N, C-alpha and C positions, 0 to 999 in steps of 0.2 A: 589301788583303787581302780575299779573297772569303769572306764568311761564308755558307756554304751548308749548315751543319749546324744542326739544331734540337734544343733541349734543353727539356724541359717537366717541371714538377713540379705536384703538387696542393697547394692551400693552403685553409685555412678562409677565410671572408670576412674575419674579424678579422685574420688574418695578412696577407692581401692588402692590406687597408687600412693596416696598420702599415708595410708595405714602401712603399706609395705615398706615405705621409706622409714617410717617411725619404728617399725619392727626391726630394722637394721640387720636383716639376714636371719632373724630368729623365725622358727616355724610360726605361721600365722595363727594356728589354733592355740598354741601355747601363749603367744603374745596377747591375743584377744582375751583369752581366759584370765590371764594375769591382770590385764587392764580392767576388765569388767568386775572381777571378784575382789581385787585388791585396791587399786588406785581410786576407783570411783567411790568406794566406801571408806576412804581415808586409810587405806591399808598400809602394808609394811614399807613400801617405797617412800611414801610421804613421811611416815614415822621415822624412818632412817635419816632422811634429809633433815628433818626438824631436830633430831637428836644431834646430828653433826653440827647444826647451827648453834644449838644450846652449848655444846662442848666448846666451840670456838669463842662464844661470848663469855663463857666461864673462864676461859684462858685469859682473855683480855682483862676481866675483872681481877683475876689473881695477879696479873702483872701490875695493874694499877695499884693494888693494895701493897705489893712489894715496893714499888716506887715510893708510895706515901710513907711507908714505914721507914725507909732509908732517909727520906727528907726530914721526917720528924726526929730522927736520931742524929741529925746534923750533917748527914752526907748529902752530896749533890750529884746524883748519878747522871751520866750522859743520856739524855732523852732525845737527842737529835734524830735518831732513827725511828722514833715512834710514829710520826706522820706517814712514813712509808709503810710501816707495819699495819697501821690502821687502814690505809688504802688497799693493801693486799687483802686484809680481812674483809673489808667491805666488798671487794670483787668476788671473793670466795662465797660470801653469804648471798650476794646477788645471783651468782651462778647456781647455787643450790636452790634458791627461791624460784628461779626460772623453771626448774624441773617440777616444782610443786604447783605452780600457777596453771 
């Protein structure tokens, strides 16, 4: 694709520094283009994060179903590690959500 159109905006020095920091070393033009075309319209980055969250939650649901099945069949599986796993999952989800907010 031939990028032959120019788009410019005026920023304060603080705004420019904040954008450069968020770009994390990426070229400014590419970073701003991705930000404007993808994220602000609910683009691929947000979709990826939400898909990851959905996958994590589905995993928890599957684990709960497996535990319920074993309990219903008379087994009593060790569930002492579940609070730790739930806390880890909560932290992962919160980290992903912070990228979307």
